[in-house]
GUTORTI-416737 format. One record per residue (C-alpha): residue number from 1; residue in one letter; y, z, x. Coordinates in steps of 0.1 Angstrom, whole numbers, plus 5000, padded with zeros to 4 digits. Example, Ala and Ser with C-alpha at 12.3 -4.5 7.8 and 13.67 -1.06 7.14 Angstrom:
% GUTORTI-416737
<node><nr>1</nr><rest>A</rest><north>4955</north><up>5078</up><east>5123</east></node>
<node><nr>2</nr><rest>S</rest><north>4989</north><up>5071</up><east>5137</east></node>
//
This chain:
% GUTORTI-416737
<node><nr>1</nr><rest>M</rest><north>5118</north><up>4818</up><east>4870</east></node>
<node><nr>2</nr><rest>P</rest><north>5119</north><up>4854</up><east>4857</east></node>
<node><nr>3</nr><rest>I</rest><north>5104</north><up>4885</up><east>4874</east></node>
<node><nr>4</nr><rest>K</rest><north>5069</north><up>4882</up><east>4871</east></node>
<node><nr>5</nr><rest>A</rest><north>5059</north><up>4923</up><east>4878</east></node>
<node><nr>6</nr><rest>I</rest><north>5020</north><up>4931</up><east>4891</east></node>
<node><nr>7</nr><rest>S</rest><north>5007</north><up>4969</up><east>4882</east></node>
<node><nr>8</nr><rest>L</rest><north>4990</north><up>4990</up><east>4916</east></node>
<node><nr>9</nr><rest>R</rest><north>4969</north><up>5003</up><east>4888</east></node>
<node><nr>10</nr><rest>T</rest><north>4951</north><up>4977</up><east>4877</east></node>
<node><nr>11</nr><rest>G</rest><north>4966</north><up>4948</up><east>4897</east></node>
<node><nr>12</nr><rest>L</rest><north>4973</north><up>4928</up><east>4870</east></node>
<node><nr>13</nr><rest>L</rest><north>5005</north><up>4913</up><east>4852</east></node>
<node><nr>14</nr><rest>I</rest><north>5027</north><up>4935</up><east>4833</east></node>
<node><nr>15</nr><rest>A</rest><north>5045</north><up>4917</up><east>4799</east></node>
<node><nr>16</nr><rest>P</rest><north>5079</north><up>4935</up><east>4797</east></node>
<node><nr>17</nr><rest>S</rest><north>5072</north><up>4939</up><east>4762</east></node>
<node><nr>18</nr><rest>L</rest><north>5045</north><up>4960</up><east>4766</east></node>
<node><nr>19</nr><rest>A</rest><north>5062</north><up>4984</up><east>4789</east></node>
<node><nr>20</nr><rest>N</rest><north>5089</north><up>5016</up><east>4785</east></node>
<node><nr>21</nr><rest>F</rest><north>5115</north><up>5037</up><east>4807</east></node>
<node><nr>22</nr><rest>N</rest><north>5081</north><up>5051</up><east>4823</east></node>
<node><nr>23</nr><rest>T</rest><north>5057</north><up>5019</up><east>4832</east></node>
<node><nr>24</nr><rest>Y</rest><north>5075</north><up>5024</up><east>4868</east></node>
<node><nr>25</nr><rest>L</rest><north>5059</north><up>5052</up><east>4876</east></node>
<node><nr>26</nr><rest>D</rest><north>5029</north><up>5052</up><east>4854</east></node>
<node><nr>27</nr><rest>E</rest><north>5023</north><up>5016</up><east>4868</east></node>
<node><nr>28</nr><rest>L</rest><north>5044</north><up>5011</up><east>4901</east></node>
<node><nr>29</nr><rest>P</rest><north>5052</north><up>4973</up><east>4889</east></node>
<node><nr>30</nr><rest>R</rest><north>5059</north><up>4952</up><east>4918</east></node>
<node><nr>31</nr><rest>C</rest><north>5076</north><up>4920</up><east>4921</east></node>
<node><nr>32</nr><rest>Q</rest><north>5049</north><up>4891</up><east>4922</east></node>
<node><nr>33</nr><rest>S</rest><north>5067</north><up>4870</up><east>4948</east></node>
<node><nr>34</nr><rest>C</rest><north>5085</north><up>4895</up><east>4971</east></node>
<node><nr>35</nr><rest>L</rest><north>5063</north><up>4925</up><east>4963</east></node>
<node><nr>36</nr><rest>G</rest><north>5100</north><up>4945</up><east>4958</east></node>
<node><nr>37</nr><rest>E</rest><north>5098</north><up>4975</up><east>4932</east></node>
<node><nr>38</nr><rest>V</rest><north>5111</north><up>4966</up><east>4898</east></node>
<node><nr>39</nr><rest>C</rest><north>5119</north><up>4984</up><east>4867</east></node>
<node><nr>40</nr><rest>L</rest><north>5122</north><up>4973</up><east>4828</east></node>
<node><nr>41</nr><rest>A</rest><north>5155</north><up>4963</up><east>4818</east></node>
<node><nr>42</nr><rest>K</rest><north>5167</north><up>4958</up><east>4780</east></node>
<node><nr>43</nr><rest>G</rest><north>5193</north><up>4967</up><east>4755</east></node>
<node><nr>44</nr><rest>E</rest><north>5203</north><up>4956</up><east>4718</east></node>
<node><nr>45</nr><rest>K</rest><north>5211</north><up>4923</up><east>4725</east></node>
<node><nr>46</nr><rest>V</rest><north>5188</north><up>4916</up><east>4756</east></node>
<node><nr>47</nr><rest>A</rest><north>5150</north><up>4913</up><east>4754</east></node>
<node><nr>48</nr><rest>P</rest><north>5131</north><up>4936</up><east>4776</east></node>
<node><nr>49</nr><rest>H</rest><north>5127</north><up>4922</up><east>4813</east></node>
<node><nr>50</nr><rest>W</rest><north>5117</north><up>4934</up><east>4848</east></node>
<node><nr>51</nr><rest>R</rest><north>5142</north><up>4939</up><east>4873</east></node>
<node><nr>52</nr><rest>Y</rest><north>5146</north><up>4949</up><east>4912</east></node>
<node><nr>53</nr><rest>F</rest><north>5161</north><up>4984</up><east>4920</east></node>
<node><nr>54</nr><rest>P</rest><north>5197</north><up>4981</up><east>4937</east></node>
<node><nr>55</nr><rest>G</rest><north>5188</north><up>4964</up><east>4970</east></node>
<node><nr>56</nr><rest>V</rest><north>5154</north><up>4953</up><east>4966</east></node>
<node><nr>57</nr><rest>G</rest><north>5144</north><up>4917</up><east>4963</east></node>
<node><nr>58</nr><rest>I</rest><north>5171</north><up>4904</up><east>4985</east></node>
<node><nr>59</nr><rest>G</rest><north>5169</north><up>4864</up><east>4990</east></node>
<node><nr>60</nr><rest>C</rest><north>5137</north><up>4862</up><east>4965</east></node>
<node><nr>61</nr><rest>P</rest><north>5133</north><up>4833</up><east>4947</east></node>
<node><nr>62</nr><rest>D</rest><north>5136</north><up>4853</up><east>4915</east></node>
<node><nr>63</nr><rest>K</rest><north>5164</north><up>4872</up><east>4925</east></node>
<node><nr>64</nr><rest>S</rest><north>5188</north><up>4843</up><east>4919</east></node>
<node><nr>65</nr><rest>E</rest><north>5175</north><up>4837</up><east>4886</east></node>
<node><nr>66</nr><rest>E</rest><north>5176</north><up>4875</up><east>4877</east></node>
<node><nr>67</nr><rest>S</rest><north>5214</north><up>4877</up><east>4888</east></node>
<node><nr>68</nr><rest>N</rest><north>5218</north><up>4845</up><east>4867</east></node>
<node><nr>69</nr><rest>N</rest><north>5205</north><up>4858</up><east>4837</east></node>
<node><nr>70</nr><rest>Q</rest><north>5220</north><up>4894</up><east>4840</east></node>
<node><nr>71</nr><rest>K</rest><north>5239</north><up>4910</up><east>4813</east></node>
<node><nr>72</nr><rest>P</rest><north>5246</north><up>4945</up><east>4826</east></node>
<node><nr>73</nr><rest>T</rest><north>5273</north><up>4956</up><east>4807</east></node>
<node><nr>74</nr><rest>I</rest><north>5249</north><up>4953</up><east>4778</east></node>
<node><nr>75</nr><rest>L</rest><north>5216</north><up>4964</up><east>4795</east></node>
<node><nr>76</nr><rest>S</rest><north>5207</north><up>4997</up><east>4783</east></node>
<node><nr>77</nr><rest>T</rest><north>5219</north><up>5031</up><east>4798</east></node>
<node><nr>78</nr><rest>D</rest><north>5191</north><up>5058</up><east>4792</east></node>
<node><nr>79</nr><rest>R</rest><north>5165</north><up>5042</up><east>4818</east></node>
<node><nr>80</nr><rest>K</rest><north>5168</north><up>5066</up><east>4847</east></node>
<node><nr>81</nr><rest>Q</rest><north>5141</north><up>5049</up><east>4871</east></node>
<node><nr>82</nr><rest>I</rest><north>5150</north><up>5060</up><east>4908</east></node>
<node><nr>83</nr><rest>L</rest><north>5134</north><up>5040</up><east>4935</east></node>
<node><nr>84</nr><rest>A</rest><north>5131</north><up>5071</up><east>4954</east></node>
<node><nr>85</nr><rest>E</rest><north>5110</north><up>5086</up><east>4925</east></node>
<node><nr>86</nr><rest>F</rest><north>5085</north><up>5049</up><east>4928</east></node>
<node><nr>87</nr><rest>K</rest><north>5078</north><up>5058</up><east>4963</east></node>
<node><nr>88</nr><rest>K</rest><north>5075</north><up>5095</up><east>4962</east></node>
<node><nr>89</nr><rest>R</rest><north>5047</north><up>5086</up><east>4935</east></node>
<node><nr>90</nr><rest>F</rest><north>5030</north><up>5059</up><east>4961</east></node>
<node><nr>91</nr><rest>L</rest><north>5032</north><up>5091</up><east>4982</east></node>
<node><nr>92</nr><rest>Q</rest><north>5018</north><up>5113</up><east>4960</east></node>
<node><nr>93</nr><rest>I</rest><north>4988</north><up>5093</up><east>4952</east></node>
<node><nr>94</nr><rest>L</rest><north>4980</north><up>5088</up><east>4987</east></node>
<node><nr>95</nr><rest>D</rest><north>4982</north><up>5125</up><east>4992</east></node>
<node><nr>96</nr><rest>I</rest><north>4954</north><up>5135</up><east>4960</east></node>
<node><nr>97</nr><rest>G</rest><north>4935</north><up>5101</up><east>4974</east></node>
<node><nr>98</nr><rest>I</rest><north>4930</north><up>5108</up><east>5007</east></node>
<node><nr>99</nr><rest>H</rest><north>4933</north><up>5148</up><east>5009</east></node>
<node><nr>100</nr><rest>G</rest><north>4917</north><up>5154</up><east>4977</east></node>
<node><nr>101</nr><rest>K</rest><north>4949</north><up>5175</up><east>4967</east></node>
<node><nr>102</nr><rest>N</rest><north>4979</north><up>5169</up><east>4940</east></node>
<node><nr>103</nr><rest>L</rest><north>5010</north><up>5189</up><east>4959</east></node>
<node><nr>104</nr><rest>E</rest><north>5045</north><up>5182</up><east>4953</east></node>
<node><nr>105</nr><rest>D</rest><north>5052</north><up>5192</up><east>4992</east></node>
<node><nr>106</nr><rest>G</rest><north>5019</north><up>5174</up><east>5002</east></node>
<node><nr>107</nr><rest>L</rest><north>5018</north><up>5155</up><east>5036</east></node>
<node><nr>108</nr><rest>F</rest><north>5022</north><up>5121</up><east>5024</east></node>
<node><nr>109</nr><rest>A</rest><north>5053</north><up>5131</up><east>5000</east></node>
<node><nr>110</nr><rest>S</rest><north>5072</north><up>5152</up><east>5022</east></node>
<node><nr>111</nr><rest>R</rest><north>5065</north><up>5124</up><east>5053</east></node>
<node><nr>112</nr><rest>S</rest><north>5052</north><up>5147</up><east>5074</east></node>
<node><nr>113</nr><rest>F</rest><north>5028</north><up>5129</up><east>5092</east></node>
<node><nr>114</nr><rest>S</rest><north>5051</north><up>5108</up><east>5112</east></node>
<node><nr>115</nr><rest>K</rest><north>5067</north><up>5144</up><east>5126</east></node>
<node><nr>116</nr><rest>M</rest><north>5039</north><up>5155</up><east>5135</east></node>
<node><nr>117</nr><rest>A</rest><north>5024</north><up>5124</up><east>5152</east></node>
<node><nr>118</nr><rest>E</rest><north>5057</north><up>5124</up><east>5170</east></node>
<node><nr>119</nr><rest>R</rest><north>5050</north><up>5159</up><east>5187</east></node>
<node><nr>120</nr><rest>L</rest><north>5013</north><up>5148</up><east>5192</east></node>
<node><nr>121</nr><rest>S</rest><north>4998</north><up>5140</up><east>5227</east></node>
<node><nr>122</nr><rest>I</rest><north>4977</north><up>5114</up><east>5223</east></node>
<node><nr>123</nr><rest>N</rest><north>4957</north><up>5098</up><east>5254</east></node>
<node><nr>124</nr><rest>C</rest><north>4942</north><up>5064</up><east>5251</east></node>
<node><nr>125</nr><rest>N</rest><north>4916</north><up>5060</up><east>5281</east></node>
<node><nr>126</nr><rest>G</rest><north>4935</north><up>5078</up><east>5302</east></node>
<node><nr>127</nr><rest>K</rest><north>4974</north><up>5062</up><east>5289</east></node>
<node><nr>128</nr><rest>K</rest><north>4995</north><up>5081</up><east>5265</east></node>
<node><nr>129</nr><rest>V</rest><north>5000</north><up>5066</up><east>5234</east></node>
<node><nr>130</nr><rest>I</rest><north>5038</north><up>5067</up><east>5220</east></node>
<node><nr>131</nr><rest>F</rest><north>5037</north><up>5068</up><east>5183</east></node>
<node><nr>132</nr><rest>S</rest><north>5074</north><up>5049</up><east>5180</east></node>
<node><nr>133</nr><rest>N</rest><north>5057</north><up>5023</up><east>5200</east></node>
<node><nr>134</nr><rest>C</rest><north>5023</north><up>5020</up><east>5179</east></node>
<node><nr>135</nr><rest>L</rest><north>5045</north><up>5015</up><east>5148</east></node>
<node><nr>136</nr><rest>L</rest><north>5067</north><up>4985</up><east>5160</east></node>
<node><nr>137</nr><rest>D</rest><north>5031</north><up>4967</up><east>5170</east></node>
<node><nr>138</nr><rest>I</rest><north>5016</north><up>4972</up><east>5136</east></node>
<node><nr>139</nr><rest>I</rest><north>5048</north><up>4958</up><east>5118</east></node>
<node><nr>140</nr><rest>R</rest><north>5051</north><up>4929</up><east>5147</east></node>
<node><nr>141</nr><rest>L</rest><north>5013</north><up>4922</up><east>5145</east></node>
<node><nr>142</nr><rest>S</rest><north>5009</north><up>4925</up><east>5106</east></node>
<node><nr>143</nr><rest>K</rest><north>5044</north><up>4899</up><east>5104</east></node>
<node><nr>144</nr><rest>N</rest><north>5036</north><up>4868</up><east>5076</east></node>
<node><nr>145</nr><rest>S</rest><north>4996</north><up>4885</up><east>5075</east></node>
<node><nr>146</nr><rest>W</rest><north>4993</north><up>4889</up><east>5037</east></node>
<node><nr>147</nr><rest>M</rest><north>4971</north><up>4863</up><east>5033</east></node>
<node><nr>148</nr><rest>I</rest><north>4943</north><up>4880</up><east>5065</east></node>
<node><nr>149</nr><rest>I</rest><north>4954</north><up>4912</up><east>5048</east></node>
<node><nr>150</nr><rest>E</rest><north>4942</north><up>4905</up><east>5016</east></node>
<node><nr>151</nr><rest>I</rest><north>4910</north><up>4887</up><east>5030</east></node>
<node><nr>152</nr><rest>I</rest><north>4901</north><up>4920</up><east>5051</east></node>
<node><nr>153</nr><rest>S</rest><north>4901</north><up>4944</up><east>5021</east></node>
<node><nr>154</nr><rest>K</rest><north>4886</north><up>4921</up><east>4997</east></node>
<node><nr>155</nr><rest>S</rest><north>4862</north><up>4922</up><east>5023</east></node>
<node><nr>156</nr><rest>K</rest><north>4858</north><up>4960</up><east>5029</east></node>
<node><nr>157</nr><rest>I</rest><north>4856</north><up>4967</up><east>4993</east></node>
<node><nr>158</nr><rest>D</rest><north>4825</north><up>4940</up><east>4988</east></node>
<node><nr>159</nr><rest>K</rest><north>4806</north><up>4951</up><east>5016</east></node>
<node><nr>160</nr><rest>L</rest><north>4814</north><up>4988</up><east>5014</east></node>
<node><nr>161</nr><rest>F</rest><north>4812</north><up>4996</up><east>4973</east></node>
<node><nr>162</nr><rest>S</rest><north>4774</north><up>4977</up><east>4968</east></node>
<node><nr>163</nr><rest>R</rest><north>4745</north><up>4992</up><east>4956</east></node>
<node><nr>164</nr><rest>Y</rest><north>4729</north><up>4990</up><east>4992</east></node>
<node><nr>165</nr><rest>H</rest><north>4752</north><up>4998</up><east>5014</east></node>
<node><nr>166</nr><rest>S</rest><north>4755</north><up>5026</up><east>4995</east></node>
<node><nr>167</nr><rest>L</rest><north>4726</north><up>5036</up><east>5016</east></node>
<node><nr>168</nr><rest>S</rest><north>4741</north><up>5042</up><east>5048</east></node>
<node><nr>169</nr><rest>W</rest><north>4771</north><up>5062</up><east>5036</east></node>
<node><nr>170</nr><rest>D</rest><north>4782</north><up>5088</up><east>5056</east></node>
<node><nr>171</nr><rest>V</rest><north>4794</north><up>5112</up><east>5034</east></node>
<node><nr>172</nr><rest>D</rest><north>4790</north><up>5140</up><east>5010</east></node>
<node><nr>173</nr><rest>S</rest><north>4772</north><up>5144</up><east>4977</east></node>
<node><nr>174</nr><rest>A</rest><north>4809</north><up>5148</up><east>4960</east></node>
<node><nr>175</nr><rest>E</rest><north>4822</north><up>5117</up><east>4977</east></node>
<node><nr>176</nr><rest>Y</rest><north>4795</north><up>5099</up><east>4974</east></node>
<node><nr>177</nr><rest>I</rest><north>4793</north><up>5104</up><east>4935</east></node>
<node><nr>178</nr><rest>Q</rest><north>4831</north><up>5096</up><east>4938</east></node>
<node><nr>179</nr><rest>M</rest><north>4821</north><up>5058</up><east>4957</east></node>
<node><nr>180</nr><rest>L</rest><north>4792</north><up>5049</up><east>4931</east></node>
<node><nr>181</nr><rest>E</rest><north>4820</north><up>5056</up><east>4904</east></node>
<node><nr>182</nr><rest>I</rest><north>4841</north><up>5030</up><east>4918</east></node>
<node><nr>183</nr><rest>I</rest><north>4814</north><up>5003</up><east>4920</east></node>
<node><nr>184</nr><rest>E</rest><north>4812</north><up>5006</up><east>4883</east></node>
<node><nr>185</nr><rest>Y</rest><north>4849</north><up>4991</up><east>4880</east></node>
<node><nr>186</nr><rest>K</rest><north>4848</north><up>4971</up><east>4917</east></node>
<node><nr>187</nr><rest>D</rest><north>4864</north><up>4946</up><east>4905</east></node>
<node><nr>188</nr><rest>I</rest><north>4897</north><up>4966</up><east>4898</east></node>
<node><nr>189</nr><rest>Q</rest><north>4892</north><up>4983</up><east>4927</east></node>
<node><nr>190</nr><rest>V</rest><north>4895</north><up>4951</up><east>4946</east></node>
<node><nr>191</nr><rest>R</rest><north>4929</north><up>4941</up><east>4929</east></node>
<node><nr>192</nr><rest>C</rest><north>4941</north><up>4976</up><east>4934</east></node>
<node><nr>193</nr><rest>A</rest><north>4934</north><up>4979</up><east>4972</east></node>
<node><nr>194</nr><rest>K</rest><north>4948</north><up>4942</up><east>4978</east></node>
<node><nr>195</nr><rest>E</rest><north>4982</north><up>4951</up><east>4963</east></node>
<node><nr>196</nr><rest>A</rest><north>4988</north><up>4983</up><east>4976</east></node>
<node><nr>197</nr><rest>C</rest><north>4980</north><up>4969</up><east>5011</east></node>
<node><nr>198</nr><rest>K</rest><north>5004</north><up>4942</up><east>5004</east></node>
<node><nr>199</nr><rest>Y</rest><north>5027</north><up>4966</up><east>4995</east></node>
<node><nr>200</nr><rest>V</rest><north>5024</north><up>4988</up><east>5025</east></node>
<node><nr>201</nr><rest>F</rest><north>5025</north><up>4959</up><east>5050</east></node>
<node><nr>202</nr><rest>S</rest><north>5053</north><up>4943</up><east>5032</east></node>
<node><nr>203</nr><rest>R</rest><north>5093</north><up>4938</up><east>5047</east></node>
<node><nr>204</nr><rest>G</rest><north>5113</north><up>4970</up><east>5033</east></node>
<node><nr>205</nr><rest>R</rest><north>5083</north><up>4995</up><east>5033</east></node>
<node><nr>206</nr><rest>E</rest><north>5083</north><up>5005</up><east>5066</east></node>
<node><nr>207</nr><rest>D</rest><north>5089</north><up>5041</up><east>5061</east></node>
<node><nr>208</nr><rest>I</rest><north>5059</north><up>5038</up><east>5039</east></node>
<node><nr>209</nr><rest>L</rest><north>5036</north><up>5028</up><east>5065</east></node>
<node><nr>210</nr><rest>K</rest><north>5045</north><up>5051</up><east>5088</east></node>
<node><nr>211</nr><rest>E</rest><north>5031</north><up>5082</up><east>5073</east></node>
<node><nr>212</nr><rest>L</rest><north>5003</north><up>5060</up><east>5072</east></node>
<node><nr>213</nr><rest>A</rest><north>5003</north><up>5051</up><east>5106</east></node>
<node><nr>214</nr><rest>A</rest><north>5007</north><up>5086</up><east>5116</east></node>
<node><nr>215</nr><rest>H</rest><north>4981</north><up>5097</up><east>5098</east></node>
<node><nr>216</nr><rest>A</rest><north>4956</north><up>5068</up><east>5112</east></node>
<node><nr>217</nr><rest>L</rest><north>4969</north><up>5079</up><east>5149</east></node>
<node><nr>218</nr><rest>M</rest><north>4959</north><up>5118</up><east>5140</east></node>
<node><nr>219</nr><rest>Q</rest><north>4921</north><up>5104</up><east>5129</east></node>
<node><nr>220</nr><rest>Y</rest><north>4918</north><up>5089</up><east>5166</east></node>
<node><nr>221</nr><rest>H</rest><north>4929</north><up>5123</up><east>5177</east></node>
<node><nr>222</nr><rest>D</rest><north>4906</north><up>5138</up><east>5155</east></node>
<node><nr>223</nr><rest>L</rest><north>4875</north><up>5116</up><east>5156</east></node>
<node><nr>224</nr><rest>E</rest><north>4881</north><up>5115</up><east>5195</east></node>
<node><nr>225</nr><rest>F</rest><north>4875</north><up>5074</up><east>5200</east></node>
<node><nr>226</nr><rest>D</rest><north>4883</north><up>5059</up><east>5232</east></node>
<node><nr>227</nr><rest>I</rest><north>4891</north><up>5024</up><east>5227</east></node>
<node><nr>228</nr><rest>K</rest><north>4914</north><up>4996</up><east>5253</east></node>
<node><nr>229</nr><rest>P</rest><north>4952</north><up>5009</up><east>5251</east></node>
<node><nr>230</nr><rest>E</rest><north>4959</north><up>4976</up><east>5243</east></node>
<node><nr>231</nr><rest>L</rest><north>4936</north><up>4977</up><east>5209</east></node>
<node><nr>232</nr><rest>I</rest><north>4955</north><up>5009</up><east>5195</east></node>
<node><nr>233</nr><rest>S</rest><north>4973</north><up>4993</up><east>5170</east></node>
<node><nr>234</nr><rest>T</rest><north>4946</north><up>4971</up><east>5157</east></node>
<node><nr>235</nr><rest>W</rest><north>4926</north><up>5002</up><east>5152</east></node>
<node><nr>236</nr><rest>L</rest><north>4949</north><up>5017</up><east>5133</east></node>
<node><nr>237</nr><rest>I</rest><north>4956</north><up>4987</up><east>5109</east></node>
<node><nr>238</nr><rest>Q</rest><north>4921</north><up>4990</up><east>5104</east></node>
<node><nr>239</nr><rest>V</rest><north>4918</north><up>5025</up><east>5096</east></node>
<node><nr>240</nr><rest>I</rest><north>4950</north><up>5018</up><east>5073</east></node>
<node><nr>241</nr><rest>M</rest><north>4935</north><up>4993</up><east>5056</east></node>
<node><nr>242</nr><rest>S</rest><north>4902</north><up>5013</up><east>5053</east></node>
<node><nr>243</nr><rest>L</rest><north>4916</north><up>5046</up><east>5035</east></node>
<node><nr>244</nr><rest>L</rest><north>4940</north><up>5020</up><east>5010</east></node>
<node><nr>245</nr><rest>S</rest><north>4903</north><up>5005</up><east>4998</east></node>
<node><nr>246</nr><rest>T</rest><north>4887</north><up>5035</up><east>4994</east></node>
<node><nr>247</nr><rest>I</rest><north>4914</north><up>5050</up><east>4978</east></node>
<node><nr>248</nr><rest>P</rest><north>4909</north><up>5053</up><east>4934</east></node>
<node><nr>249</nr><rest>W</rest><north>4939</north><up>5043</up><east>4927</east></node>
<node><nr>250</nr><rest>Y</rest><north>4928</north><up>5028</up><east>4892</east></node>
<node><nr>251</nr><rest>R</rest><north>4915</north><up>5066</up><east>4883</east></node>
<node><nr>252</nr><rest>I</rest><north>4941</north><up>5086</up><east>4898</east></node>
<node><nr>253</nr><rest>M</rest><north>4967</north><up>5063</up><east>4879</east></node>
<node><nr>254</nr><rest>S</rest><north>4950</north><up>5066</up><east>4845</east></node>
<node><nr>255</nr><rest>D</rest><north>4955</north><up>5104</up><east>4846</east></node>
<node><nr>256</nr><rest>F</rest><north>4988</north><up>5106</up><east>4854</east></node>
<node><nr>257</nr><rest>I</rest><north>4993</north><up>5083</up><east>4823</east></node>
<node><nr>258</nr><rest>Q</rest><north>4972</north><up>5105</up><east>4803</east></node>
<node><nr>259</nr><rest>G</rest><north>4988</north><up>5141</up><east>4814</east></node>
<node><nr>260</nr><rest>K</rest><north>4954</north><up>5150</up><east>4834</east></node>
<node><nr>261</nr><rest>E</rest><north>4957</north><up>5166</up><east>4867</east></node>
<node><nr>262</nr><rest>P</rest><north>4946</north><up>5141</up><east>4889</east></node>
<node><nr>263</nr><rest>S</rest><north>4919</north><up>5149</up><east>4915</east></node>
<node><nr>264</nr><rest>C</rest><north>4893</north><up>5131</up><east>4934</east></node>
<node><nr>265</nr><rest>E</rest><north>4871</north><up>5141</up><east>4965</east></node>
<node><nr>266</nr><rest>P</rest><north>4894</north><up>5135</up><east>5000</east></node>
<node><nr>267</nr><rest>I</rest><north>4881</north><up>5102</up><east>5016</east></node>
<node><nr>268</nr><rest>T</rest><north>4865</north><up>5093</up><east>5049</east></node>
<node><nr>269</nr><rest>V</rest><north>4872</north><up>5063</up><east>5072</east></node>
<node><nr>270</nr><rest>F</rest><north>4851</north><up>5036</up><east>5067</east></node>
<node><nr>271</nr><rest>G</rest><north>4846</north><up>5000</up><east>5081</east></node>
<node><nr>272</nr><rest>V</rest><north>4868</north><up>4999</up><east>5115</east></node>
<node><nr>273</nr><rest>T</rest><north>4852</north><up>4977</up><east>5136</east></node>
<node><nr>274</nr><rest>N</rest><north>4845</north><up>4976</up><east>5175</east></node>
<node><nr>275</nr><rest>E</rest><north>4866</north><up>4969</up><east>5203</east></node>
<node><nr>276</nr><rest>E</rest><north>4851</north><up>4930</up><east>5199</east></node>
<node><nr>277</nr><rest>G</rest><north>4863</north><up>4929</up><east>5161</east></node>
<node><nr>278</nr><rest>L</rest><north>4894</north><up>4946</up><east>5172</east></node>
<node><nr>279</nr><rest>T</rest><north>4899</north><up>4916</up><east>5196</east></node>
<node><nr>280</nr><rest>V</rest><north>4893</north><up>4888</up><east>5173</east></node>
<node><nr>281</nr><rest>L</rest><north>4913</north><up>4909</up><east>5142</east></node>
<node><nr>282</nr><rest>K</rest><north>4943</north><up>4907</up><east>5170</east></node>
<node><nr>283</nr><rest>K</rest><north>4943</north><up>4875</up><east>5180</east></node>
<node><nr>284</nr><rest>I</rest><north>4941</north><up>4867</up><east>5144</east></node>
<node><nr>285</nr><rest>L</rest><north>4972</north><up>4884</up><east>5135</east></node>
<node><nr>286</nr><rest>I</rest><north>4990</north><up>4873</up><east>5167</east></node>
<node><nr>287</nr><rest>E</rest><north>4987</north><up>4836</up><east>5157</east></node>
<node><nr>288</nr><rest>V</rest><north>4989</north><up>4842</up><east>5121</east></node>
<node><nr>289</nr><rest>S</rest><north>5033</north><up>4861</up><east>5130</east></node>
<node><nr>290</nr><rest>K</rest><north>5039</north><up>4834</up><east>5145</east></node>
<node><nr>291</nr><rest>K</rest><north>5030</north><up>4806</up><east>5117</east></node>
<node><nr>292</nr><rest>P</rest><north>5060</north><up>4795</up><east>5094</east></node>
<node><nr>293</nr><rest>K</rest><north>5067</north><up>4816</up><east>5063</east></node>
<node><nr>294</nr><rest>P</rest><north>5051</north><up>4805</up><east>5031</east></node>
<node><nr>295</nr><rest>K</rest><north>5073</north><up>4782</up><east>5011</east></node>
<node><nr>296</nr><rest>G</rest><north>5100</north><up>4802</up><east>4990</east></node>
<node><nr>297</nr><rest>F</rest><north>5101</north><up>4832</up><east>5012</east></node>
<node><nr>298</nr><rest>S</rest><north>5123</north><up>4818</up><east>5041</east></node>
<node><nr>299</nr><rest>S</rest><north>5150</north><up>4830</up><east>5033</east></node>
<node><nr>300</nr><rest>Y</rest><north>5134</north><up>4863</up><east>5020</east></node>
<node><nr>301</nr><rest>N</rest><north>5125</north><up>4873</up><east>5049</east></node>
<node><nr>302</nr><rest>K</rest><north>5152</north><up>4866</up><east>5072</east></node>
<node><nr>303</nr><rest>R</rest><north>5171</north><up>4890</up><east>5051</east></node>
<node><nr>304</nr><rest>Q</rest><north>5149</north><up>4920</up><east>5047</east></node>
//
């Protein structure tokens, strides 16, 4: 079957016939099946269709179909769509959404957080925290956990972005207004956050996950939490999902499309559970990571 692409801006499928060569940055489209980054391909004798960036989607069920139908000799040669630019835009949105600043050399876009976290001295209940070990543990715990991640992200947004819970938001007035705006398009926010979480925790995106994990670890240091050392990686996963769930994806990406300077208020970490909740979540993630891979993904996951 042809590759179907989902927009990170709306969480909806994008028809290639309605796309152009800027869509890969405007919508950050990814394959519906494997979440691999895709771009537009078309030519005089070839209808517009989605194709993977080089090296992406290897083993995905849709990859073989694309290979069978692809005729590279007559594809347009002016697409100039670059995977590095795709990921750079994603990291740029993280800088804007989390810190409220659109900078070419933002801490996410410049991949500075991981370098800072590696130098930071952090203790968890008297035990030294090694960032590289935390990252490996996060990758292990999130393995094959897309469904759990979807459920948690939706639950976070449903609980957080409601008029009832707005009374308990511990934020400044500017961020409060921004969160009220998100309530008006909560369905879109649910789809966007779900897609962002799935993308970050998917195979092959460890470079992006690394920066978010480093930022979350620095939050642990700054907020002076103190939890059991064996739960620190689960805490970091929760923080990453909290951040991705509260970034106003739709607004920021729409501003880019309209040629506006994207801006928003820095966001606060929400919805991180206590030690009891973290223990339960960790058990669930460990159990899910051991289960057989979903049908259609066995080959893909083995080769990623």
